[in-house]
Each structure stands twice: as C-alpha cells, then as structure tokens.
C-alpha positions in Angstrom: 0.0 0.0 -0.2 1.5 3.5 -0.9 1.8 5.9 1.8 -1.8 8.0 2.0 -1.6 11.1 4.0 -4.7 12.4 5.6 -5.3 16.2 6.4 -8.6 17.0 8.5 -10.3 13.9 7.1 -9.5 14.8 3.4 -7.1 12.3 1.7 -4.7 12.7 -0.9 -5.9 9.3 -2.3 -9.3 11.2 -3.3 -7.4 14.2 -4.9 -5.3 11.5 -6.9 -8.3 9.6 -8.2 -10.0 13.0 -9.4 -6.8 13.8 -11.3 -6.6 10.5 -13.1 -10.2 9.7 -13.8 -11.7 13.3 -14.4 -10.7 15.8 -17.0 -12.9 18.5 -15.8 -11.3 18.4 -12.5 -7.8 18.6 -14.1 -8.8 21.4 -16.2 -10.1 23.4 -13.2 -7.1 22.6 -10.8 -4.2 22.0 -13.3 -2.5 25.6 -12.2 -3.2 25.1 -8.7 -1.4 21.8 -7.9 2.2 22.7 -7.2 5.3 20.4 -7.0 4.9 19.8 -3.4 1.3 20.1 -3.1 1.1 16.4 -1.4 4.3 16.2 1.0 4.6 13.2 -0.7 7.1 13.0 -3.7 5.3 9.8 -5.1 1.8 11.4 -5.0 3.4 14.7 -6.6 4.7 12.5 -9.4 1.4 10.6 -9.8 -0.5 14.4 -9.9 2.1 16.0 -12.3 1.7 12.9 -14.9 -1.9 13.1 -14.7 -2.2 16.9 -15.5 0.5 16.9 -18.1 -1.6 14.1 -19.9 -4.7 15.8 -19.8 -3.1 19.3 -20.8 -1.5 17.3 -24.0 -4.5 15.1 -24.9 -7.5 17.1 -23.4 -8.8 13.7 -21.8 -8.0 12.0 -18.4 -5.2 9.6 -18.1 -6.8 6.8 -16.4 -5.0 3.4 -17.2 -2.2 5.1 -19.3 -0.6 6.3 -16.0 0.6 2.6 -15.8 2.2 3.0 -19.3 4.0 6.3 -18.2 5.1 4.5 -14.8 6.7 1.7 -16.5 8.5 3.8 -18.8 9.7 6.2 -16.0 10.4 3.3 -13.7 13.0 1.9 -16.5 15.1 4.7 -16.0 14.6 6.0 -12.5 17.6 5.4 -10.0 15.5 6.1 -7.0 14.3 2.7 -6.0 12.3 3.6 -2.9 10.3 6.3 -4.9 9.6 3.6 -7.5 8.3 1.5 -5.1 6.0 4.2 -3.7 4.7 5.1 -6.9 4.1 1.5 -7.8 2.2 0.8 -4.5 0.0 4.0 -5.0 -1.1 2.7 -8.4 -1.8 -0.4 -7.4 -4.0 0.9 -4.8 -5.9 3.4 -7.3 -5.9 0.6 -10.2 -9.7 -0.4 -9.4 -10.9 3.4 -9.9 -9.3 3.8 -13.5 -12.7 3.2 -15.3 -15.1 5.0 -12.5 -16.2 8.2 -13.7 -16.5 10.8 -10.7 -20.2 12.1 -11.2 -19.9 14.8 -8.4 -17.2 16.9 -9.9 -18.4 20.0 -7.8 -18.1 18.1 -4.4 -14.6 16.9 -5.2 -13.5 20.2 -6.2 -14.8 21.6 -2.9 -12.9 18.5 -1.2 -9.4 19.2 -3.3 -9.7 22.9 -2.2 -9.7 22.0 1.5 -7.0 19.5 1.1 -4.8 21.9 -1.0 -5.5 24.6 1.9 -4.4 22.2 4.5 -1.2 21.0 3.1 -0.2 24.6 2.4 -1.2 25.8 6.0 0.4 23.0 7.7 3.7 23.3 5.6 3.7 27.0 6.2 3.3 26.5 10.0 6.1 23.8 10.2 8.2 26.4 8.3 7.6 29.2 10.7 8.3 27.0 13.6 11.7 26.2 12.2 12.5 30.0 11.4 11.5 30.7 15.2 13.6 28.0 16.5 16.5 29.6 14.7 15.3 32.9 15.8 15.0 34.1 12.1 11.8 36.2 13.0 12.4 38.2 9.5 12.0 35.0 7.5 9.1 33.9 9.4 7.0 37.3 9.1 8.1 37.6 5.2 6.6 33.9 4.8 3.3 35.3 6.4 3.2 38.3 4.3 3.6 36.5 1.1 1.5 33.5 1.8 -1.3 33.0 -0.9 -4.3 30.5 -0.3 -5.2 28.2 -2.9 -9.0 28.6 -4.2 -10.5 26.1 -6.4 -14.0 25.7 -5.0 -16.8 27.8 -6.0 -16.8 29.6 -2.7 -13.6 31.3 -3.9 -15.3 33.2 -6.3 -15.6 32.8 -10.3 -14.3 35.5 -12.7 -17.1 35.0 -14.8 -15.7 36.7 -17.9 -12.7 34.6 -18.1 -13.1 31.4 -16.2 -15.0 29.2 -19.2 -14.6 25.8 -17.2 -16.8 27.3 -14.3 -19.6 28.3 -17.1 -19.2 24.7 -18.5 -19.8 23.2 -15.1 -22.6 25.3 -14.3 -24.4 24.3 -17.8 -23.6 20.8 -17.1 -24.8 20.7 -13.5 -28.0 22.5 -14.4 -29.0 19.9 -17.4 -28.2 16.9 -15.5 -30.9 14.7 -14.3 -29.9 12.3 -11.8 -33.3 10.5 -12.1 -35.1 10.3 -15.2 -38.5 9.3 -14.9 -40.8 7.7 -17.3 -43.6 9.1 -19.7 -45.7 12.0 -18.1 -43.8 12.0 -15.0 -40.8 12.9 -16.7 -42.4 15.8 -18.7 -41.7 19.4 -18.3 -44.7 20.0 -16.4 -44.0 17.8 -13.8 -40.5 16.1 -12.5 -38.8 17.2 -15.9 -35.0 18.4 -14.6 -36.3 18.9 -11.2 -34.3 15.7 -10.0 -30.9 17.3 -10.6 -27.6 18.2 -8.4 -28.3 21.0 -5.8 -31.9 20.4 -5.7 -34.2 19.5 -2.8 -37.5 17.7 -3.5 -40.3 16.7 -1.3 -43.4 14.7 -1.5 -46.3 15.6 0.5 -49.4 13.4 1.2 -51.6 12.7 4.4 -50.7 9.9 6.8 -50.6 6.2 5.4 -50.7 7.5 1.6 -47.6 5.7 0.5 -44.7 8.1 1.0 -42.4 5.5 1.9 -43.0 3.4 -1.3 -42.5 6.5 -3.4 -39.3 7.4 -1.8 -38.1 3.7 -2.2 -39.2 4.0 -5.9 -37.2 7.2 -6.5 -34.0 5.6 -4.6 -34.4 2.5 -6.8 -34.6 4.4 -10.3 -31.4 6.1 -9.0 -29.7 3.2 -8.5 -30.6 1.5 -11.8 -29.2 4.8 -13.6 -26.0 4.1 -11.8 -26.0 7.0 -9.3 -24.7 6.6 -5.4 -27.8 6.7 -3.3 -27.8 7.2 0.4 -31.2 6.3 2.0 -31.8 7.3 5.7 -34.7 5.8 7.6 -35.3 7.7 10.4 -38.1 6.1 12.3 -40.8 5.3 9.9 -39.4 1.7 9.3 -36.9 -0.3 10.8 -33.8 -1.4 8.7 -35.1 -4.9 8.3 -38.2 -3.6 6.8 -36.4 -1.2 4.2 -34.0 -4.3 3.2 -37.3 -6.3 2.9 -39.1 -3.6 0.6 -35.8 -3.1 -1.6 -35.5 -7.0 -1.9 -39.0 -7.3 -2.9 -38.5 -4.6 -5.8 -35.4 -6.3 -6.8 -36.9 -9.5 -7.1 -40.3 -8.2 -8.3 -42.3 -10.2 -6.1 -44.1 -10.2 -2.7 -42.5 -11.5 0.4 -45.3 -13.8 1.1 -47.3 -16.5 -0.9 -50.4 -15.0 -2.7 -51.8 -13.7 -6.0 -51.1 -10.1 -7.0 -52.9 -7.9 -9.4 -50.1 -6.6 -11.7 -51.4 -3.6 -13.7 -50.8 -4.0 -17.5 -53.1 -1.2 -19.1 -54.6 2.1 -17.7 -57.4 4.1 -20.0 -57.9 7.5 -18.7 -61.5 8.8 -17.8 -63.1 11.1 -20.0 -64.6 13.1 -17.1 -62.4 14.6 -14.3 -63.0 12.7 -11.0 -64.1 9.5 -12.9 -61.9 6.3 -12.3 -59.6 5.3 -14.8 -60.1 1.8 -16.6 -57.9 -0.6 -15.5 -56.8 -4.0 -16.7 -54.5 -6.4 -14.6 -52.4 -9.6 -15.1 -52.9 -12.0 -12.0 -49.4 -13.3 -10.8 -49.3 -16.1 -8.3 -46.3 -16.7 -5.7 -46.8 -20.1 -4.1 -44.1 -19.8 -1.7 -42.0 -17.1 0.4 -39.5 -14.8 -1.1 -36.1 -16.6 0.3 -32.9 -14.5 1.1 -30.9 -16.5 -1.3 -33.0 -15.4 -4.2 -33.1 -11.7 -3.0 -29.3 -11.8 -3.0 -29.2 -13.5 -6.3 -31.4 -10.8 -7.6 -29.6 -8.1 -6.3 -26.0 -9.2 -7.6 -27.6 -9.8 -11.0 -28.8 -6.3 -11.3 -25.8 -5.1 -9.9 -23.8 -7.0 -12.9 -26.4 -6.4 -15.6 -28.0 -2.8 -14.8 -25.4 -0.8 -12.7 -22.9 0.6 -14.9 -19.5 1.6 -13.0 -21.0 1.6 -9.9 -20.0 -1.3 -7.2 -21.6 0.2 -4.2 -24.7 2.1 -5.5 -26.8 2.0 -2.2 -26.2 2.6 1.3 -28.9 2.3 4.0 -28.3 3.9 7.4 -31.5 3.3 9.9 -32.2 5.1 12.9 -35.1 5.2 15.6 -37.3 8.2 15.3 -36.1 11.8 16.5 -32.8 10.3 17.3 -31.0 11.5 13.8 -30.9 15.3 13.1 -29.5 16.8 9.7 -26.0 17.5 11.5 -25.9 13.9 12.2 -26.8 12.9 8.6 -24.0 15.5 7.4 -21.5 13.8 9.5 -22.5 10.3 8.0 -22.1 11.6 4.5 -18.7 13.2 5.3 -17.4 10.0 6.6 -18.4 7.9 3.4 -17.0 10.8 1.5 -13.5 10.5 3.1 -14.0 6.8 2.4 -14.2 7.5 -1.2 -18.0 7.2 -1.5 -19.8 10.3 -2.2 -23.8 10.0 -2.5 -25.3 11.6 -5.7 -28.8 11.1 -4.3 -29.7 11.3 -0.6 -33.2 9.8 0.4 -34.8 10.7 3.7 -37.9 8.7 5.0 -38.8 11.4 5.9 -38.0 14.6 7.3 -40.7 15.2 9.8 -39.3 12.7 12.1 -35.8 14.1 12.1 -34.2 15.0 15.5 -34.6 18.9 15.8 -31.8 21.2 15.8 -30.3 21.6 18.8 -30.4 25.2 20.7 -33.9 26.3 19.1 -36.7 26.0 21.6 -39.8 26.9 19.2 -41.1 23.9 17.4 -42.0 25.8 14.2 -38.5 27.6 14.3 -37.1 24.0 14.5 -39.3 22.8 11.5 -37.8 25.6 9.5 -34.1 25.1 10.6 -34.3 21.5 9.8 -35.5 22.1 6.2 -33.1 24.8 5.8 -30.3 22.6 6.7 -31.8 20.0 4.4 -31.6 22.5 1.6 -28.1 23.6 2.6 -27.0 19.7 2.6 -27.9 19.5 -1.4 -25.7 22.4 -1.8 -22.8 21.6 0.3 -22.4 18.2 -1.1 -23.7 19.2 -4.5 -26.5 16.3 -4.9 -30.0 15.6 -4.9 -32.1 15.6 -1.6 -35.4 13.9 -1.6 -37.7 13.5 1.5 -41.5 13.7 2.3 -43.5 15.4 4.7 -47.1 15.0 6.1 -50.0 17.1 4.7 -52.5 18.7 7.1 -55.8 17.5 8.5 -57.6 19.2 5.7 -56.0 17.1 3.2 -57.7 14.1 4.0 -60.9 15.1 2.5 -59.7 17.0 -0.8 -59.2 15.4 -3.9 -56.3 17.4 -4.5 -53.3 18.7 -2.3 -52.7 22.3 -2.6 -50.1 24.7 -1.3 -52.3 25.6 1.8 -52.1 22.0 2.9 -48.6 22.3 4.5 -48.4 21.0 8.2 -46.7 22.9 11.0 -44.5 25.4 9.2 -45.4 27.1 5.7 -41.7 27.9 5.3 -41.0 24.3 4.1 -42.1 25.5 0.7 -39.6 28.3 0.8 -36.7 25.8 1.0 -37.7 23.1 -1.4 -36.8 23.4 -5.3 -39.8 21.0 -6.1 -42.6 19.7 -4.3 -44.9 16.9 -5.5 -48.5 16.2 -4.1 -49.6 12.6 -3.6 -53.1 12.2 -4.2 -55.6 9.4 -3.8 -59.2 8.6 -2.9 -60.4 5.6 -1.3 -61.9 4.4 -4.5 -58.5 5.0 -6.2 -56.8 3.0 -3.7 -58.6 0.1 -4.2 -57.5 -0.1 -7.7 -54.1 1.0 -7.1 -54.1 4.4 -8.6 -52.3 7.5 -7.5 -52.7 11.0 -8.8 -49.6 13.3 -8.7 -49.6 17.2 -8.8 -47.0 19.7 -8.4 -47.2 21.9 -5.3 -44.1 24.0 -6.3 -41.4 24.4 -8.4 -38.6 26.8 -8.5 -37.3 26.4 -12.2 -40.2 25.4 -14.2 -43.8 26.5 -14.9 -46.4 24.5 -13.0 -50.1 24.1 -12.2 -51.4 22.5 -9.2 -54.2 21.3 -11.5 -51.9 19.4 -13.7 -52.4 15.7 -12.8 -50.3 12.5 -13.6 -51.9 9.1 -12.8 -50.0 6.4 -12.1 -50.9 2.5 -11.6 -49.1 0.9 -8.9 -48.6 -2.7 -7.4 -47.5 -2.1 -3.7 -47.1 -6.0 -3.2 -44.1 -5.5 -5.3 -43.0 -1.9 -4.1 -43.8 -0.5 -7.5 -46.1 2.6 -7.3 -45.6 3.8 -10.6 -45.7 1.0 -13.2 -47.7 2.8 -15.6 -48.5 6.8 -15.8 -50.6 9.0 -18.2 -51.6 12.7 -17.9 -55.1 13.1 -16.2 
C-alpha cells in the first residue's frame, strides 16, 4: 500500500483519483497543483503525470498512467520512490474506469486538501524559523503566503473562467433520476431531479410516501447513481431491506396472488376512475434470502454501470438523527471515497430537531433549511417527504395551503410533489400526482399525472398517464 496522508479527514487518495479519472477536474486545478502540494514525492509525481497528460491530450490519463510509470521506472535510479509510486498505483488501479459523477463536491474537497497541506507546511516552516530565531524570514513567509482556491466559494471570474461556465451548464442540465412518460415531462419532474436540488413529496398519513421514496431511490440506483437512503423511524432497517428486496425480485414476500397493472385508460370526465386491466401473478412460496441476494447481484452486474456500491442504507429510531448527524455520516462516507449523488430521507418530519432552538416551528424551519444546505454543500439531490395537514384527508387534490406545521417548508424546496388518492383509487391501486411548488419550471397545481401501482412488489408507478 502506498503512503496515503490525511489532513483533516480529506485524503490525498481522493485527490489523486480525481486527477487520474476526471478531465474536468484536471482543467480546474491544473495551475493550482504545485510540485510539493502533497508532501509526498510519489503522490506529487502521479499528480504531475495526470495533469500533463490531460493538458496534452485533453482527456484524463486513466489506465495510461501505468504505461507512463513503466517507462519512468525503467530509467529511475530512486528505487524507494519507484516502489512508493507503484504501491499508490496498485491501490488506485480499480478506480481508473470509474467516472466521478459529483465533480463540484470533489473540487470542494480538493480545495480543503490543498489549503490544509499549504497551511501545515507554512506552520512547520515558521516554527523552524522561530527555532532559529529567524523572525524576518518567518514574517516574510506570512506576508507572502497565498491561499489556494479551486472551489466555487472562492469566487468566479465569470468573463474568463470558461470551465466554471461549462460546469454550471452541465450541472443544471443533468437529471440524476430520469422518470418515464408524463412523470418525466417538463410540466412535472422534468429536470427537477438534478444536483443541488431539494425535492419533497407531500401526502396525508399512510398514503404511501415510503413506497415512493424507495421507488425514486431504486430508479436512481438503476441509473448508476450512488444513493444514500436514511430511514429515520418510519420503518426499521429490516423493513427497508425487505422492501428493496421485493423490488429487486419483483415479487411479494409472502405467498399470494397479486394484481399487476398492464393497462390504464384515462376517464373522459375529471373525477371518474380510470379503466384498469391487470395480470394476475401467483406466488406459492415465500421470498427467500438467497433469491433476493441473487437478484441484487444480477442487477448490479447487468444494470448498474461502473458503480460497485450504489446503495447505502442508514437506519435510525425516530427523532434520534438530526440533519447535522446525517451530514456527519455523509462526510465520513465521502472520506472513504463514497460520495452520494442522491440522498433520500424517509422522512423529514421525524428527524431530530436541531439543538439550541426552543420553538417547534422554528425547529422545523431550521431542519428544512439545513436539508436544503445539504444539497448545496454536497452538490447532490436531496429527496424527502412531509405530511399534509388534516384538511387534505377530505380534499381530492393537495394544494399549497395543505402544509403541516410550518409553511416555510415551501420556501426551501426546489420542487414539491403532491401525492393524491381517494379511497376508490386506493382500491384499484391508482395515484394522482400534482406539482405543489417548482423553483425552475412553470407549474400548475391542477396538472395531474395518474400512476398505476402494485405495492406488493413496491412499485407505485408501473404505468403513468396525464389526467
């Protein structure tokens, strides 16, 4: 194993992976990486090769770094350095083909890393100067020191930084979860499921919010995103695993005959039920763990491209996990090299309140404000759900006024979807969705999308059509 130095939890390993695999990151940091940025000659050399290759060929070096190493090793007389570089490349070799999907978060981490190493080096040099009573040199170091800035918080020279403009366009246009049919139209989800977005479902109690959150998480996994699923009290870890297993196996846990929707014809009159056709599917035995594991492995191999660890589940009793605790977990995973593209929380109303705030409504507002900040800090998509007020139970369509506890929830989300269902619709497995709030697109609360579900296999949106 190569020497891997860590400063304040941000490892040089993560920086090297980015330089080897991401042309965009090389372009942004090429002039910021100095000869001694790593305090590790082997890491400095790997970084130098990666940047030089990108500047010459306009693409990341990836596995070609091994070719570069072999040629260099043949003539190098420093056997210890050759061994150190080789150990680093062996450690990183499995990462060459993996694309970095969250460039902006990695750039933020690189910014921290470069600042840490530069400041630690400066501190050591000043200590040495003071030990030698060379105060003039120490003061000169302080006055001439310049920080390294590569993150967006350092400011952007808009008329000259073309890479920042390209990054903004790429991030804005990138949907992390693409939905089918009318669900994916510009009048509904569209491009709202993107980076830096905070999305919430709203529905009365026991309306199926957890099924929809699992559905969105599963679709993200199948589209090769890294998904963090936080269950914060609505279901236990075993219950969450069972639902994901049923979704993977496309069958119920218990022996039963299910009705799987195969067609849905929209009613001519608003308020009438759609005409449904189902296919009966019979299951004579229980879903066994071995079958669930087999299906998971098959999906990982056949459908999830370039992502060996697409889903992490973190389960907590109600009111024990705060947004700060969740942020800590995400940061820890990021230090290990696993950065979530999508964070799903089931669900926000039962998160622990932030400390230091007495008023309940202010606690709720701060929780939602921090969830929004989470999407911006990690440059990911945050999805959660909230419960509608008592008036929504008797209403055919949830609207903006049906918020519970604090209307400021609406101010923090970038998109909010209403989950509607009458008792008659529940009997035939039909949902109606409408847009409650959308920051980026025109929307109307009256625009409805119908979906046909089969919750026995954890699928709330097998079919969909405009109402």
